[in-house]
C-alpha positions, 0 to 999 in steps of 0.5 A: 687875066685873073679877076681881082677877087681871084688875085686876092684869094691866090695871095690869101692862099699863099700864106696857108696850106689850105683854106675852106671857102668859109675861111677864105671869106674871113681872110679876104674880107670878101662876101662868100658868094663873091669867094665861091664864084672866085674859087669855082673859077680858079678851080675850073682854071686849074689853079686851085685843087679841091681836097676833102678833109679826112674824117675825124670822127667827131663830125657826122655828114659830108667832109668840108672841102679844103682848097689848095694851090696848084703849085705842080711838081715844081722843084728848087735846088738849094746849094749850101756853100758851107762855113768850113768848105763843104757844099751841099746839093739838095732838092725839094718840090713845092710841096715840101718833100725832099727830093734827094740830096748829095755833096760836091767838092767845091769851096769859096775859092772855086770858079764859077765854071767848077761850081756850075759843072759840079752842081749840074752833074749833082742834079742830073745824079739825083733827078731826071725832072726839070729844076725850076730854080736854084737857091744859093745859100751863103754863111754871111750877110748878104744884100741882093745887088750888093754881095756880102755885107762885110767889109772886102778884106783878105780872108785867110783860109777857114778853120773850125775856130773861126768858122770863117770862108777861105779865099773868096773867088771873085764871082763871090765878092759881089752878088753871085746870082747873075753870074750863076744864073748865066752858067746854070741857065736857070733862075737863081736867088742867093740868101743868107743861111740863117734867113733861109733856116728862119723862113723854113721854120715859119712855114713849114716847122715850129713857127708855122703858127707864130705871127713873128719869130727870131730863128737862131742858127747854132750848129755850124756857127751863130746867125739868126733870121727874122720872120713877119707873118711867114715873110722874112724881114731883111732890113734896109740893108739885108743885115736884119738879124744879124746877131753875130754882129751885135756887140756884146763886149765893151771895147772888145776885139775888132770885128771884120764888120768894123765894130768891137766886141761882136758876138762873133769875135767872143764866140771865136775867141772861146772853144767850140762845144765839141772842143770843151768836151774834149778838154773835160773828157780827155779824148776827142769829141765831135758835135754828133757826140755833143748831140748824143750826150745831150740825148742821155742828159750829160750834165757837162754837155748841158752846162756847155750848151746852155752857156751858148744859150745864155751867150746868145740870149745877151745878143738877143736882149736888146732886140727882144725887149723892143721888137717882142717877137712871139717866138724865138725857135733854135736851130732843130739840127741840134737834135736833143742838144737844143733844149739846153740852148733853149734853157740858156736863152730863157735864162738870160732874157728873164735877167735882161728883159722886163718880165711882162715881155720875157715871160710872154715870149716862147722859146722853142727848139725848131722842128726841121732839123737838117732840112730847115734851109731846104724848106726855106728855098722851097717857100722861095719858090712857092712864093715866086710861083705866087707871083706868077699867078697874082702879080698885081696883088703880090709884091715884086721881089728882086730876089730871083735873077733870071738868065739873060735869054730866058728874061728876054724871051719872056719879057721880064723887066724885073727878075722874079 
């Protein structure tokens, strides 16, 4: 059993990569002697590791010792069920290292047996090490225990224009975590794709030093997630941060969520950036081409992307004025194209939000590019490990679902 001081130290380290004993004393408000006793005990028990700061040439004497969590070689698999039918399986470890990635041939209409079989085969091909947990990423609003938070209406086959899923299999119409956990025989959590990207940037990317962030996903469809002190804020129904369902057009087209004039419907009525550039240049252009042209400062591409930023700013303005986040990050997978979107957002916020608020908000591109969602899954695995180490001071979570047999044998009343 861990003493209370040891639990507090572990919980404090969960929100930072490492800390000295002096820093831990400040973080926990515990006396220095108490922190020293607690950390020495945790190091002796193998729960913390000591690392020496690399010499910086500025200070003489012995380098300071930093403490890091002993998270072991735990690994998480991310299954990204894409908007347009493509599905990616990737693996990350608790240190934030990418251990491999591949694609599988499943989509929204695939059976759970087919998905589980292909995921297992992909994991076997990527690694010979055990996987501790799986995170299923869905490009839709999601609430644990309920499922996708939009009316369950028939969905037609996807298209690049609508960005919607195809025919949805029954196991995806509710919360898919229990079924997938049983099929794979390992813990599973399901999360919205933009939330995962937001969490990844908050813990490992551009939001590391920001107390509150709004992350905007753009490349594969509009979405956003909110983090506060490195933790996702989902709201009462999991819909917090769903910028695509903010109404920006009075009496606009009916949205699948039941509202009118949502950002999603406005986007659907407009050509994609690649389509707009194709029309102007009179030859087919892909999103990869758009990013390449943005890197070469193409004026037309810059205009198209900044328009997207201005559109996103319209949906964000009211929330920003009330919440006043410290930072807004924009999809790093856009690469050099993200800067034009950033400029469009800044322009709209300056027009729509009071100057004392808009001038103090940092708007910047994300740092993780294509890996933001995987790093969000890694952050969820790290938090899971922390709850195992310090349950009494770390909040419980219903995000994870254990396979029934594993839950019974471990005596776990709640999915960790």
